[in-house]
C-alpha positions as CSV (number, residue, x, y, z in Angstrom):
1,M,-186.3,-49.5,-43.9
2,N,-187.0,-52.1,-41.2
3,N,-186.6,-55.5,-42.9
4,N,-188.3,-56.9,-39.8
5,K,-191.5,-54.9,-40.3
6,I,-194.8,-56.7,-39.7
7,R,-197.7,-55.3,-41.8
8,I,-201.1,-55.4,-39.9
9,I,-204.0,-55.2,-42.3
10,A,-207.4,-54.2,-40.6
11,E,-209.9,-56.1,-43.1
12,I,-213.2,-53.9,-43.0
13,G,-214.6,-55.8,-45.7
14,H,-218.4,-55.4,-45.6
15,N,-218.4,-55.1,-41.8
16,F,-219.6,-51.5,-42.2
17,N,-223.0,-52.7,-43.4
18,G,-223.4,-50.1,-46.1
19,S,-222.9,-47.0,-43.7
20,M,-220.3,-44.7,-45.1
21,K,-220.1,-43.0,-41.7
22,I,-219.4,-46.5,-40.0
23,A,-216.8,-47.0,-42.7
24,K,-215.0,-43.9,-42.1
25,D,-215.1,-44.5,-38.4
26,M,-213.5,-47.9,-38.8
27,I,-210.6,-46.5,-40.9
28,L,-210.0,-43.9,-38.2
29,E,-210.2,-46.6,-35.4
30,A,-207.9,-48.9,-37.3
31,K,-205.4,-46.0,-37.3
32,E,-205.8,-45.3,-33.9
33,C,-205.2,-49.1,-33.0
34,G,-201.9,-48.9,-35.0
35,A,-202.9,-51.0,-38.0
36,D,-200.6,-50.4,-41.2
37,L,-203.3,-50.8,-43.8
38,V,-207.0,-50.9,-44.0
39,K,-208.8,-53.1,-46.6
40,F,-212.2,-53.2,-48.2
41,Q,-214.0,-55.5,-50.7
42,L,-214.7,-54.1,-54.2
43,Y,-217.4,-56.0,-56.3
44,D,-220.5,-56.1,-58.4
45,V,-222.8,-58.2,-56.1
46,N,-224.7,-59.5,-59.1
47,T,-221.7,-61.1,-60.6
48,I,-221.0,-63.0,-57.4
49,K,-224.6,-63.6,-55.8
50,K,-228.1,-64.2,-56.9
51,P,-230.8,-62.5,-55.0
52,Y,-232.2,-65.6,-53.7
53,Q,-228.8,-66.7,-52.3
54,S,-227.8,-66.3,-48.7
55,R,-226.0,-62.9,-47.8
56,Y,-227.0,-61.5,-51.0
57,F,-228.6,-58.4,-49.4
58,E,-225.9,-58.1,-46.8
59,L,-223.2,-57.7,-49.7
60,W,-225.6,-55.6,-51.9
61,A,-226.0,-53.1,-49.0
62,A,-222.0,-52.9,-48.7
63,E,-221.3,-52.7,-52.5
64,L,-218.9,-49.6,-52.9
65,S,-219.5,-47.2,-55.9
66,K,-216.6,-45.5,-57.5
67,E,-217.6,-42.3,-55.5
68,N,-217.8,-44.2,-52.2
69,L,-214.2,-45.7,-52.9
70,L,-212.6,-42.3,-53.7
71,E,-214.3,-40.9,-50.5
72,L,-212.8,-43.7,-48.4
73,K,-209.4,-43.2,-50.0
74,E,-209.5,-39.6,-49.2
75,T,-210.4,-40.4,-45.5
76,A,-207.4,-42.8,-45.4
77,K,-205.1,-40.3,-46.9
78,E,-206.0,-37.5,-44.5
79,I,-205.0,-39.6,-41.5
80,G,-202.1,-41.4,-43.0
81,I,-203.1,-45.0,-43.4
82,E,-202.9,-46.9,-46.6
83,L,-206.2,-48.2,-48.2
84,F,-206.5,-51.1,-50.6
85,A,-209.1,-53.7,-51.5
86,S,-209.9,-57.2,-52.6
87,V,-211.1,-57.0,-56.0
88,F,-213.4,-59.3,-57.4
89,S,-213.7,-58.4,-61.2
90,A,-211.3,-57.0,-63.7
91,D,-213.4,-53.8,-64.4
92,R,-213.0,-52.9,-60.6
93,V,-209.2,-53.0,-61.2
94,D,-209.5,-49.8,-63.1
95,W,-211.4,-48.1,-60.2
96,L,-208.4,-48.8,-58.0
97,E,-205.9,-47.7,-60.4
98,N,-207.8,-44.5,-60.8
99,I,-207.4,-43.8,-57.1
100,G,-203.9,-44.9,-57.0
101,V,-203.7,-47.9,-54.7
102,K,-200.2,-49.2,-53.9
103,R,-201.1,-52.9,-54.0
104,Y,-203.8,-55.5,-54.5
105,K,-205.4,-58.3,-52.6
106,I,-206.8,-61.5,-54.3
107,A,-209.2,-63.1,-52.1
108,S,-209.5,-66.9,-51.6
109,R,-212.7,-67.0,-53.7
110,S,-210.7,-65.5,-56.7
111,I,-207.7,-67.6,-56.7
112,Y,-208.7,-69.4,-59.9
113,D,-210.0,-66.4,-61.6
114,S,-207.2,-66.2,-64.3
115,K,-208.9,-63.2,-66.0
116,L,-208.7,-61.2,-62.9
117,I,-205.3,-62.2,-61.9
118,K,-203.8,-61.3,-65.1
119,R,-205.5,-58.0,-65.0
120,I,-204.1,-57.2,-61.6
121,E,-200.5,-58.5,-62.8
122,L,-200.6,-56.0,-65.6
123,T,-200.5,-53.2,-62.9
124,G,-197.0,-54.3,-62.0
125,K,-198.0,-53.8,-58.3
126,P,-197.5,-55.9,-55.3
127,I,-200.2,-58.6,-54.9
128,I,-201.2,-60.4,-51.5
129,A,-203.2,-63.5,-52.2
130,S,-205.2,-65.7,-49.6
131,L,-205.1,-69.4,-50.3
132,G,-208.0,-70.6,-48.5
133,K,-209.7,-72.1,-51.6
134,W,-206.4,-73.3,-53.3
135,K,-206.6,-77.2,-53.8
136,E,-203.3,-77.8,-55.6
137,Q,-199.9,-79.0,-54.3
138,G,-197.5,-76.0,-54.0
139,F,-198.4,-72.5,-54.7
140,P,-200.0,-70.6,-57.4
141,K,-197.5,-68.6,-59.8
142,I,-198.8,-65.0,-59.5
143,K,-196.3,-62.4,-60.3
144,N,-195.1,-60.0,-57.6
145,A,-197.4,-62.0,-55.2
146,E,-197.0,-63.0,-51.5
147,Y,-199.3,-65.6,-50.0
148,L,-201.4,-65.9,-46.9
149,Y,-202.6,-69.0,-45.1
150,C,-206.3,-68.8,-44.7
151,V,-209.3,-71.0,-43.7
152,S,-212.3,-69.7,-45.6
153,D,-214.9,-70.1,-43.0
154,Y,-216.6,-67.5,-40.8
155,P,-215.7,-67.7,-38.1
156,A,-212.8,-70.1,-38.8
157,K,-211.6,-72.9,-36.8
158,I,-207.9,-73.9,-37.2
159,D,-206.4,-77.5,-37.5
160,R,-203.3,-77.1,-35.7
161,D,-201.6,-80.0,-37.7
162,K,-202.3,-78.0,-40.8
163,F,-201.2,-74.6,-39.7
164,P,-197.8,-73.6,-41.0
165,K,-195.0,-74.3,-38.6
166,K,-192.8,-71.7,-39.9
167,F,-193.9,-68.6,-42.1
168,N,-191.6,-67.0,-44.7
169,S,-189.7,-70.2,-45.1
170,N,-192.5,-72.4,-46.6
171,G,-194.1,-70.2,-49.2
172,Y,-196.5,-68.3,-46.8
173,T,-195.6,-64.8,-45.9
174,G,-198.6,-64.4,-43.4
175,F,-202.1,-65.2,-42.3
176,S,-205.5,-64.0,-43.1
177,D,-207.3,-64.7,-39.9
178,H,-211.1,-65.2,-39.5
179,T,-210.8,-66.8,-36.1
180,I,-212.5,-65.7,-32.8
181,G,-210.1,-63.9,-30.6
182,T,-206.3,-63.1,-31.0
183,G,-204.7,-66.5,-30.3
184,W,-204.1,-67.6,-33.8
185,A,-202.9,-64.2,-34.9
186,K,-200.4,-64.1,-32.4
187,E,-199.3,-67.6,-33.1
188,A,-198.8,-66.8,-36.8
189,L,-196.5,-63.8,-35.6
190,R,-194.6,-66.2,-33.3
191,R,-194.1,-68.4,-36.2
192,G,-192.6,-65.7,-38.3
193,A,-195.5,-64.3,-40.2
194,T,-194.9,-60.7,-41.5
195,I,-198.3,-60.1,-42.9
196,L,-201.3,-60.4,-40.5
197,E,-204.7,-59.6,-42.0
198,K,-207.4,-59.7,-39.4
199,H,-211.0,-59.0,-40.1
200,F,-212.1,-55.8,-38.0
201,T,-215.3,-54.5,-36.6
202,L,-216.4,-51.8,-34.2
203,S,-218.7,-54.4,-32.4
204,K,-219.2,-58.0,-32.9
205,Q,-222.9,-57.4,-31.9
206,L,-223.4,-55.6,-35.2
207,P,-225.4,-57.4,-38.0
208,G,-223.5,-59.6,-40.3
209,Y,-222.1,-63.1,-40.7
210,N,-218.6,-62.0,-40.5
211,Q,-218.7,-59.9,-37.3
212,E,-218.2,-62.8,-34.9
213,G,-214.8,-63.8,-36.6
214,S,-213.5,-60.1,-36.5
215,C,-211.6,-58.4,-34.0
216,E,-212.9,-55.3,-32.1
217,P,-210.6,-52.3,-31.4
218,Y,-209.1,-53.5,-28.3
219,E,-208.1,-56.8,-29.9
220,L,-206.7,-55.2,-32.9
221,K,-204.5,-53.0,-30.4
222,D,-203.4,-56.2,-28.7
223,I,-202.3,-57.8,-31.9
224,V,-200.5,-54.5,-33.0
225,K,-198.7,-54.4,-29.6
226,F,-197.6,-57.9,-30.0
227,A,-196.5,-57.5,-33.5
228,R,-194.4,-54.4,-32.6
229,Q,-192.7,-56.5,-29.7
230,R,-192.0,-59.3,-32.1
231,E,-190.3,-56.7,-34.4
232,Q,-188.0,-55.7,-31.6
233,D,-187.3,-59.4,-30.5
234,I,-186.1,-60.4,-34.0
235,S,-184.2,-57.1,-34.8
């Protein structure tokens, strides 16, 4: 096992806009780009948004059913890339257990959801948690968790003074990147990040509020190439 391995997560999220064909194409493209994992978001839109709130219908269109989830998992399995998800409610953890995910993601929005966190902890599986909404000193105490630095804006702007000086020595294992371009992703890798989650899209011209802060395939390839070179440099 390579102890210097950098895990690159292509965060598909809801950038597929509800089209299963696009979702499958994105899984295939992420694999071609060299990503290690692909990630979706698993939620019941009516528990996180009201119909009169912004982005409700965008999230509604991309809400995954059990059948959708299984179909995407099979696509990922066929081509040899790991699929997992940010899960927003405890009942959806059961769905993920049924398809046999290897790990879980806790999104920034869920970092204070103790019921959800306890349910995920009960699986005994590794957890990756983004801390974009964490307001306390230090880090949350989540079993089997690794923490990602994150700014919860879309697209995000980074305050250089607040960006971790060195990853894997200060509590942060990696970076969940919503910025435009690849500059901050590479900077996190230079500073020792061993998990890099980057929001992914086939085209920034597609509809959706998160497309602009996502990377297109050529950018994901560039990040992966940079990460693999970093692995060699520190081996």
